[in-house]
C-alpha positions as CSV (number, residue, x, y, z in Angstrom):
1,M,-25.3,95.3,74.0
2,I,-28.0,94.1,71.4
3,K,-31.0,94.5,74.6
4,K,-29.9,97.5,74.2
5,I,-29.7,98.4,70.3
6,I,-33.1,96.5,71.1
7,A,-34.2,99.4,73.7
8,L,-32.9,102.1,71.2
9,A,-35.3,101.0,67.9
10,A,-38.4,100.2,70.4
11,G,-37.9,103.9,71.8
12,V,-37.3,105.5,68.1
13,L,-40.6,103.6,66.5
14,M,-42.0,104.8,69.6
15,F,-41.2,108.5,69.0
16,A,-42.4,107.4,65.1
17,A,-45.6,106.5,65.8
18,M,-46.3,109.7,68.2
19,I,-45.3,111.9,65.4
20,P,-48.7,111.6,64.0
21,V,-50.5,112.8,67.2
22,M,-48.2,114.9,68.3
23,S,-48.5,116.6,64.5
24,Q,-53.0,117.0,64.9
25,A,-51.6,118.9,68.7
26,K,-53.1,122.6,69.6
27,N,-50.4,125.1,69.6
28,A,-52.2,126.8,73.0
29,Y,-50.1,126.2,75.8
30,A,-51.7,124.6,79.2
31,A,-51.1,126.2,82.1
32,D,-50.6,123.4,84.6
33,G,-49.0,121.3,82.1
34,G,-46.8,121.2,78.5
35,A,-43.4,122.1,77.9
36,A,-41.0,125.3,77.0
37,I,-37.9,125.3,74.4
38,S,-36.3,128.5,75.6
39,V,-33.4,130.6,73.3
40,T,-30.7,132.8,74.7
41,A,-27.7,134.7,74.0
42,D,-24.3,135.5,75.0
43,K,-24.5,138.6,73.6
44,T,-27.7,141.4,72.4
45,T,-25.4,143.8,70.8
46,A,-22.2,142.3,68.0
47,Y,-20.5,143.2,65.0
48,P,-20.1,142.4,61.8
49,G,-17.4,139.2,62.3
50,D,-18.2,138.7,66.6
51,E,-18.8,134.8,67.5
52,I,-22.7,134.6,69.0
53,T,-23.0,131.9,71.2
54,F,-26.9,130.3,71.8
55,T,-27.9,128.2,74.6
56,V,-31.1,125.6,74.2
57,S,-33.2,124.8,76.8
58,L,-35.9,122.3,77.8
59,T,-38.7,123.0,80.5
60,E,-40.7,120.5,81.0
61,R,-44.0,120.8,82.7
62,E,-45.4,117.1,82.5
63,T,-43.4,114.1,82.1
64,T,-42.1,113.5,78.4
65,F,-40.8,111.0,76.4
66,G,-39.1,112.7,73.1
67,A,-38.2,116.1,71.2
68,Q,-37.5,116.9,68.0
69,F,-37.4,120.2,66.4
70,N,-34.9,122.7,64.2
71,M,-33.8,125.9,64.8
72,S,-34.2,129.0,62.6
73,I,-31.5,130.6,61.8
74,P,-31.9,134.2,59.8
75,N,-30.2,135.3,56.8
76,G,-27.6,137.6,58.2
77,L,-25.9,135.2,60.2
78,T,-24.2,131.9,59.7
79,Y,-23.4,129.0,61.4
80,V,-20.2,128.2,62.5
81,S,-19.8,124.8,61.8
82,G,-19.0,122.5,64.8
83,S,-20.2,124.8,67.5
84,G,-23.1,122.2,68.2
85,K,-22.2,120.8,71.7
86,L,-24.6,118.5,73.3
87,N,-25.2,119.0,77.3
88,S,-24.5,115.1,78.7
89,A,-26.0,116.0,81.6
90,A,-29.7,116.7,79.7
91,E,-29.7,113.2,79.5
92,N,-29.6,112.3,82.7
93,V,-31.9,115.4,83.8
94,L,-34.3,114.6,81.0
95,A,-33.7,110.7,80.7
96,H,-33.6,111.0,76.5
97,D,-31.6,108.2,75.7
98,R,-29.0,109.1,73.1
99,P,-30.2,112.4,71.6
100,S,-28.6,113.3,68.4
101,F,-27.6,116.7,66.5
102,D,-27.6,117.6,63.2
103,D,-24.6,120.3,62.2
104,N,-25.8,120.8,59.4
105,T,-29.6,121.1,59.2
106,L,-29.6,122.1,63.1
107,M,-31.8,119.4,64.0
108,Y,-32.6,118.5,67.6
109,F,-34.4,115.1,68.0
110,A,-34.3,112.9,70.9
111,G,-36.4,109.5,72.4
112,T,-36.4,107.5,75.5
113,N,-37.0,104.3,76.1
114,D,-37.4,104.4,80.2
115,F,-41.1,104.4,80.3
116,S,-41.5,103.9,84.1
117,R,-39.9,108.1,84.4
118,N,-42.5,109.9,86.3
119,T,-39.9,113.0,87.5
120,V,-41.0,116.6,85.5
121,V,-38.2,119.0,85.4
122,N,-39.5,122.2,86.2
123,K,-36.9,124.2,85.5
124,A,-34.6,125.1,82.3
125,T,-32.3,121.8,81.5
126,V,-29.8,123.2,78.7
127,L,-30.0,120.5,76.0
128,F,-27.0,122.1,73.8
129,T,-25.4,125.5,72.6
130,F,-24.2,126.5,69.0
131,K,-22.5,129.4,67.8
132,C,-23.1,132.2,64.8
133,K,-21.3,134.3,63.1
134,A,-22.4,138.3,62.9
135,E,-21.7,138.9,58.8
136,K,-24.8,141.7,57.7
137,L,-26.1,145.1,60.0
138,G,-29.8,144.1,61.3
139,S,-31.5,142.5,63.8
140,Y,-32.0,139.5,64.0
141,T,-34.3,136.4,66.5
142,V,-33.1,133.1,66.9
143,S,-35.9,130.4,67.8
144,A,-36.9,126.8,67.7
145,D,-39.2,126.0,65.1
146,S,-41.4,122.2,63.9
147,I,-41.5,121.5,67.1
148,K,-43.0,117.8,68.3
149,V,-42.8,117.2,72.0
150,G,-44.1,113.6,73.0
151,G,-45.5,112.7,76.7
152,K,-46.3,109.0,78.4
153,D,-49.4,108.5,77.1
154,F,-48.2,108.8,73.1
155,N,-49.8,111.7,73.2
156,S,-49.0,115.5,72.2
157,V,-47.6,117.5,74.7
158,P,-48.4,121.3,73.8
159,C,-44.6,123.0,73.8
160,S,-44.0,127.1,74.1
161,T,-41.0,128.4,72.3
162,S,-39.0,131.7,73.1
163,G,-36.8,132.9,70.9
164,A,-33.5,135.5,71.4
165,T,-32.7,138.5,69.6
166,V,-29.4,140.0,68.6
167,K,-28.7,142.9,67.0
168,V,-25.5,143.5,64.8
169,V,-24.8,147.1,64.5
170,E,-21.5,149.5,63.1
171,R,-18.3,148.7,64.8
172,P,-17.5,151.9,67.2
173,V,-13.9,153.8,65.7
174,A,-11.3,153.5,68.5
175,V,-9.5,156.1,70.0
176,T,-5.8,156.6,69.0
177,G,-4.8,159.4,71.3
178,V,-5.7,162.6,73.2
179,K,-3.8,166.1,73.3
180,V,-4.2,168.9,76.4
181,S,-4.1,172.5,76.5
182,P,-2.2,174.1,78.0
183,T,0.7,172.1,78.6
184,S,1.8,173.8,80.8
185,K,0.4,177.2,82.9
186,T,2.0,179.2,86.8
187,L,-0.3,180.0,89.3
188,K,0.5,182.9,91.5
189,S,-2.6,183.1,94.1
190,K,-4.0,180.4,96.3
191,G,-7.2,179.6,94.5
192,E,-6.7,180.8,90.9
193,A,-7.7,178.1,88.4
194,F,-7.5,177.8,84.9
195,E,-9.9,174.9,82.3
196,L,-7.9,172.1,81.1
197,K,-9.2,171.4,77.4
198,A,-9.0,167.8,76.3
199,E,-8.8,166.9,72.0
200,V,-9.8,163.0,71.9
201,S,-8.1,162.3,68.1
202,P,-9.6,160.6,65.5
203,S,-12.2,163.0,65.6
204,N,-14.7,160.3,64.9
205,A,-14.3,158.1,67.7
206,A,-16.9,156.8,69.7
207,N,-16.1,157.2,73.4
208,K,-14.9,160.2,73.9
209,A,-14.9,160.6,77.5
210,V,-11.3,161.2,79.6
211,T,-10.5,161.6,83.4
212,Y,-8.1,164.2,84.9
213,K,-6.0,163.5,88.0
214,S,-3.5,165.5,90.2
215,S,-0.3,164.3,91.2
216,N,-0.4,166.6,93.9
217,D,-3.1,167.8,95.6
218,K,-1.4,170.1,98.1
219,V,-0.3,172.0,95.5
220,A,-3.1,172.0,92.5
221,T,-6.2,169.9,92.6
222,V,-8.5,168.6,89.6
223,S,-12.0,168.4,88.6
224,A,-13.8,165.6,86.9
225,E,-14.6,168.8,84.0
226,G,-10.6,169.8,84.2
227,T,-10.9,172.9,86.3
228,V,-7.5,173.2,88.2
229,V,-7.5,175.6,91.2
230,A,-3.8,176.2,93.0
231,V,-3.9,175.4,96.5
232,G,-0.3,175.5,97.7
233,N,3.1,176.6,96.2
234,G,4.9,173.7,94.6
235,K,5.2,171.6,91.4
236,A,1.6,169.1,90.1
237,T,1.5,167.6,86.8
238,I,-2.2,166.9,85.9
239,T,-2.7,164.0,83.6
240,V,-5.7,163.1,81.7
241,T,-6.7,159.7,80.2
242,T,-8.8,158.7,77.5
243,K,-11.5,155.8,79.2
244,D,-11.8,154.0,75.4
245,G,-7.6,153.2,75.4
246,G,-6.3,154.5,77.8
247,K,-4.2,157.2,76.1
248,T,-2.8,160.4,77.5
249,A,-1.8,163.4,78.2
250,K,-0.1,165.8,80.6
251,C,0.0,170.0,81.9
252,E,2.8,170.8,84.2
253,V,1.2,173.2,87.2
254,T,3.4,175.1,89.2
255,V,2.0,177.3,91.7
256,N,4.3,180.1,93.2
257,I,2.3,182.1,95.7
258,P,4.3,185.5,97.7
259,H,4.3,184.0,100.9
260,K,5.6,186.4,104.3
261,H,7.8,184.2,106.8
262,E,6.4,184.1,109.7
263,L,10.0,182.9,111.9
264,K,9.9,180.7,115.2
265,E,13.5,180.1,116.6
266,V,15.1,177.1,118.1
267,T,17.4,177.7,120.4
268,A,21.0,176.3,120.5
269,K,21.5,172.9,122.1
270,K,24.7,171.3,123.4
271,A,25.7,167.6,121.9
272,T,26.4,164.3,124.5
273,C,27.1,161.5,124.7
274,A,23.8,161.0,124.9
275,Q,21.7,163.0,122.2
276,T,22.3,165.0,119.8
277,G,22.4,169.5,119.6
278,N,21.8,171.7,117.0
279,N,22.7,175.4,116.6
280,T,20.3,178.5,116.6
281,Y,18.2,179.1,113.4
282,Y,14.6,179.9,112.6
283,K,11.6,177.7,110.8
284,C,8.9,179.3,108.6
285,D,5.7,177.5,110.0
286,G,4.0,178.9,106.9
287,C,6.0,177.3,104.0
288,G,8.5,174.9,106.3
289,K,11.6,176.8,105.0
290,V,14.7,176.7,107.6
291,F,17.4,179.9,107.9
292,K,19.9,180.7,109.9
293,D,19.3,184.2,110.6
294,K,16.0,186.1,112.3
295,D,15.6,188.6,109.0
296,A,15.6,185.5,106.5
297,K,18.3,185.9,104.1
298,T,20.4,183.5,104.8
299,E,18.4,179.4,103.9
300,T,19.9,176.3,105.8
301,T,18.4,172.8,106.8
302,V,18.0,171.4,109.9
303,E,20.2,168.5,108.9
304,K,23.2,171.2,108.8
305,E,22.2,172.8,112.2
306,T,22.2,169.7,113.9
307,L,25.0,168.5,115.8
308,Q,26.2,164.9,116.1
309,R,26.8,163.4,119.6
310,T,30.4,164.0,121.5
311,A,32.2,161.1,122.5
312,H,31.6,158.9,126.0
313,K,33.6,159.7,129.3
314,F,34.5,156.3,130.4
315,S,36.5,157.6,133.7
316,K,33.3,156.3,136.2
317,K,34.0,153.2,138.3
318,E,30.7,151.7,139.8
319,T,31.0,148.7,141.4
320,T,26.7,147.9,140.6
321,E,25.6,145.1,138.9
322,R,25.1,146.0,135.9
323,Y,28.9,146.5,135.1
324,L,30.2,143.6,137.2
325,K,32.2,141.4,134.8
326,S,33.0,138.4,137.3
327,K,32.4,138.3,140.8
328,A,35.3,137.5,143.5
329,D,36.9,133.8,143.5
330,C,40.0,132.1,145.3
331,Q,42.1,133.4,143.4
332,S,41.3,137.2,142.8
333,P,39.0,140.2,143.5
334,A,35.5,141.2,141.5
335,I,36.3,142.5,138.2
336,Y,33.7,145.5,136.9
337,Y,33.9,147.7,134.1
338,Y,34.3,151.5,133.6
339,C,31.5,153.4,132.1
340,C,30.8,157.0,131.3
341,E,30.3,159.8,133.5
342,V,28.0,161.2,131.3
343,C,25.7,158.4,130.4
344,G,26.6,155.4,132.2
345,A,27.5,153.4,128.9
346,A,29.3,150.6,130.4
347,D,33.1,151.0,128.1
348,E,35.3,147.9,127.5
349,K,37.9,148.4,130.1
350,T,37.8,146.6,133.7
351,F,38.7,147.5,137.6
352,E,39.5,145.0,140.6
353,N,37.4,145.4,143.8
354,G,37.3,144.5,146.8
355,D,39.2,140.9,148.3
356,K,39.7,137.7,147.0
357,D,37.0,135.3,147.9
358,P,38.6,131.7,149.5
359,D,35.3,130.1,149.3
360,N,34.4,130.6,145.9
361,H,35.9,128.2,142.7
362,K,35.7,128.5,139.6
363,E,37.1,124.8,138.5
364,T,37.6,122.0,140.2
365,T,39.0,118.0,139.7
366,L,38.3,114.8,141.4
367,E,41.0,113.5,143.6
368,K,42.0,109.8,145.6
369,E,38.6,108.4,143.6
370,K,38.9,105.0,144.1
371,K,36.3,101.7,142.8
372,A,35.0,99.4,145.4
373,T,35.4,95.5,145.1
374,E,35.3,92.2,146.6
375,E,38.3,92.6,148.9
376,E,38.1,96.1,149.4
377,E,36.1,99.4,150.1
378,G,36.2,102.3,147.6
379,Y,36.1,106.1,147.8
380,S,33.9,108.5,145.9
381,G,36.7,111.3,145.5
382,D,37.6,114.6,146.8
383,K,36.6,117.8,144.6
384,V,39.2,120.0,145.1
385,C,39.9,123.6,143.4
386,K,42.0,123.4,140.3
387,A,43.4,126.5,141.2
388,C,44.4,126.6,145.0
389,K,43.9,122.7,146.3
390,K,41.6,123.1,148.5
391,V,39.1,120.3,149.2
392,V,36.0,122.0,148.3
393,E,34.1,118.6,149.6
394,K,34.8,115.8,151.2
395,G,34.3,112.0,149.3
396,K,32.3,108.3,150.2
397,V,33.3,105.7,151.2
398,I,32.2,103.0,148.9
399,E,31.0,99.5,150.0
400,K,32.7,96.5,149.1
401,I,30.8,94.4,146.1
402,V,29.2,91.3,147.3
403,H,29.9,88.5,145.1
404,M,27.1,88.2,142.4
405,K,25.0,90.8,144.1
406,D,22.9,92.5,140.8
407,A,24.8,89.8,138.4
408,K,24.5,90.4,135.1
409,K,22.6,88.0,133.9
410,V,22.9,87.3,130.2
411,E,19.9,85.4,127.8
412,A,20.0,82.0,126.0
413,K,20.5,82.4,122.1
414,A,19.5,79.8,120.1
415,A,22.4,79.0,117.1
416,T,21.2,79.4,113.2
417,D,23.4,78.3,110.1
418,K,25.6,80.7,110.0
419,E,25.5,82.6,113.3
420,D,27.0,81.1,116.8
421,G,24.4,81.1,120.0
422,N,24.9,80.8,123.6
423,I,23.6,79.4,126.9
424,E,22.0,80.9,129.4
425,Y,24.9,82.5,132.1
426,Y,25.3,85.1,134.7
427,V,28.1,87.5,135.1
428,C,29.3,88.3,138.5
429,N,29.4,92.8,138.9
430,G,32.6,92.5,141.4
431,C,35.0,89.7,140.2
432,G,33.7,90.1,136.6
433,K,33.2,86.0,136.3
434,L,31.3,83.6,134.8
435,Y,29.3,81.5,135.9
436,K,26.5,78.4,135.3
437,D,24.0,79.7,137.9
438,A,22.4,82.9,139.7
439,E,24.0,81.9,143.1
440,G,27.7,82.2,141.1
441,K,28.9,78.3,142.1
442,V,29.9,76.6,139.1
443,E,32.2,78.6,137.2
444,I,32.6,78.7,133.4
445,K,35.2,80.2,131.2
446,Q,33.6,82.1,128.3
447,A,34.6,79.3,125.7
448,D,32.3,77.6,127.3
449,T,29.2,79.9,126.9
450,V,29.3,79.2,123.1
451,I,26.7,77.0,121.3
452,K,28.5,76.6,117.6
453,A,26.7,77.2,114.2
454,K,24.7,74.9,112.9
455,D,27.4,74.6,110.4
456,S,30.8,73.9,112.4
457,S,28.4,71.4,114.6
458,S,28.2,69.4,111.1
459,E,31.7,69.2,110.8
460,A,32.9,68.2,114.0
461,D,29.9,65.2,114.2
462,S,31.7,64.1,110.3
463,S,35.0,64.3,112.1
464,E,33.7,62.4,116.0
465,I,32.4,59.8,112.5
466,T,35.8,59.5,111.2
467,E,37.5,58.5,114.4
468,S,35.3,56.2,115.2
469,S,35.4,54.3,112.9
470,Q,38.7,53.6,113.4
471,P,39.4,49.8,115.4
472,D,40.0,50.3,119.1
473,E,42.6,48.6,120.3
474,S,42.1,48.7,123.5
475,L,39.6,45.5,123.6
476,D,39.7,42.6,126.4
477,S,39.1,39.1,125.8
478,T,35.2,39.1,126.4
479,D,34.8,41.2,122.9
480,S,37.2,38.7,120.8
481,S,34.3,37.2,118.8
482,S,33.2,40.6,117.7
483,A,36.3,41.9,117.4
484,A,36.5,38.4,115.3
485,D,33.6,39.5,113.5
486,S,34.9,43.2,112.8
487,E,38.2,41.3,111.3
488,S,36.4,39.4,109.3
489,K,34.2,42.1,107.7
490,L,36.9,44.5,107.2
491,V,39.3,41.6,105.1
492,T,35.9,41.2,103.2
493,T,35.2,45.0,102.8
494,M,39.8,45.2,101.5
495,T,39.8,41.9,100.1
496,G,36.3,41.6,98.0
497,T,36.4,37.5,98.9
498,P,33.3,36.7,101.7
499,S,33.6,34.5,105.1
500,R,32.0,31.4,104.8
501,T,29.0,32.7,106.6
502,D,28.9,34.8,103.7
503,S,29.5,32.2,100.8
504,A,27.2,29.9,102.1
505,S,24.3,31.9,101.9
506,S,25.4,33.7,98.6
507,H,25.7,29.7,97.1
508,T,22.5,28.6,98.6
509,G,20.7,31.7,96.3
510,L,22.3,30.7,93.9
511,M,20.7,27.1,93.4
512,W,17.3,28.5,94.1
513,G,18.0,31.1,91.1
514,I,19.1,28.0,88.7
515,I,15.9,25.9,89.5
516,I,13.5,29.1,88.8
517,G,15.6,29.4,85.9
518,A,15.2,25.3,84.8
519,I,11.3,25.6,85.5
520,V,10.3,28.8,83.3
521,L,12.3,27.7,80.4
522,A,10.4,24.2,80.7
523,V,7.2,26.2,80.1
524,A,8.4,28.0,77.7
525,I,9.3,24.9,75.7
526,L,5.3,23.2,76.4
527,A,3.5,26.4,75.3
528,F,6.1,26.5,71.9
529,I,5.1,23.0,71.0
530,I,1.5,23.3,72.0
531,I,1.6,26.0,69.6
532,L,3.1,23.8,66.8
533,I,0.3,20.8,67.2
534,V,-2.5,23.6,66.9
535,K,-1.0,25.0,63.5
536,S,-0.5,21.3,62.4
537,R,-4.3,20.4,62.5
């Protein structure tokens, strides 16, 4: 942190030292070097009360190490307090360390302590933005002044400047409404036309432009200037809309052109179950109207003259694949659906046709099935029709199971503290018996395969120890001495009285204890006497 403060102070001192030299610089802008400060605005025309955003940018044409300038804001514009925003990216591009911007005086100052910088930015880099409020009518130019730019050799860098001009004008009068005349019109011949007149309110509105649109160009069209032209019989709505505010007004146009019908006869057609029919009627190709008579006296519609389809006649028997419901089997002949004799549509009702098929069986079951064992052969079973009980397919004999052939091996599993384990063993697929070996020579039971959990084995060990601690009554004469020793230890344990051997050992230990105690006491008395003699002298 201290290093940064020292570096910043050095940069400021350097830039301060440059200011006298910079103040003597020429105002001319070198074509092959220097810098440029430009000001742009987000709008060129504004109304009183509008806010204008100004952007200040710097373009380098040689390496710069500092810049200082003020913003000239003319009377008629007011700086919006707090609107100044520095561009943090400019520090990385221009290497200006810790730039400052005073909102009150609109002064910009920036310097760098990176004296190794060699990069020149040949494009405008935004330094900061700020806003002004338009107060009075007039033309105003905002630009930078009191500019001082320093270079790498502590020299003044020539700098040009360009400002932004904004014109503040009166706010235009907005449109509040529009009227159109006439509001309705009837046209009686094709091509007949009339002019629509739009009146925009208020009369001093700044933008009185309007647009016209027809709801049905087949009845009447309208031009951009408001000329309406009849096209065909019917009704259309002409809508006028103001460009400012989108206010609208409407004119209803009716076109009623006298018409001579050119009738075309549509002949009668009977309705069937496959298609609709119709009565005889006459249609005018010119206007599209429909009449019952050729004199066009009685008007009607196509829908009214249409005859609906008739019902199906399901009386025909067809024995093709299309109408087959189910094939013949051992119990019944083939079944087909009736069909319509007119359109061929299938009915829900059915009929039988032909003979039964003794070789077609719907459902079969398995009989006489038997599993093979080590003693007897097995049988796969016969497929028998459930309906007619005929054997559809004979079964096959299954050979006897060879003892231990393809026996199942059970892998060994170690016991845990809580769960039993098991030894490795084999299971015969034929007899289901358990064996220790894969050849089936050593038969075992399920209990023989279990390895008890460690907790239960500890309990068993404790039980064994308890049992083994009991006297063995089967000791013979050769173990009599051992039995006597055991008996002696047992008596000592029960009565607290030691045997002779133990008593002698105890006496010897006691004697040595007395001797050692006497020696220690004698040494202590001798030491005490010596201390008294020394004190008396």
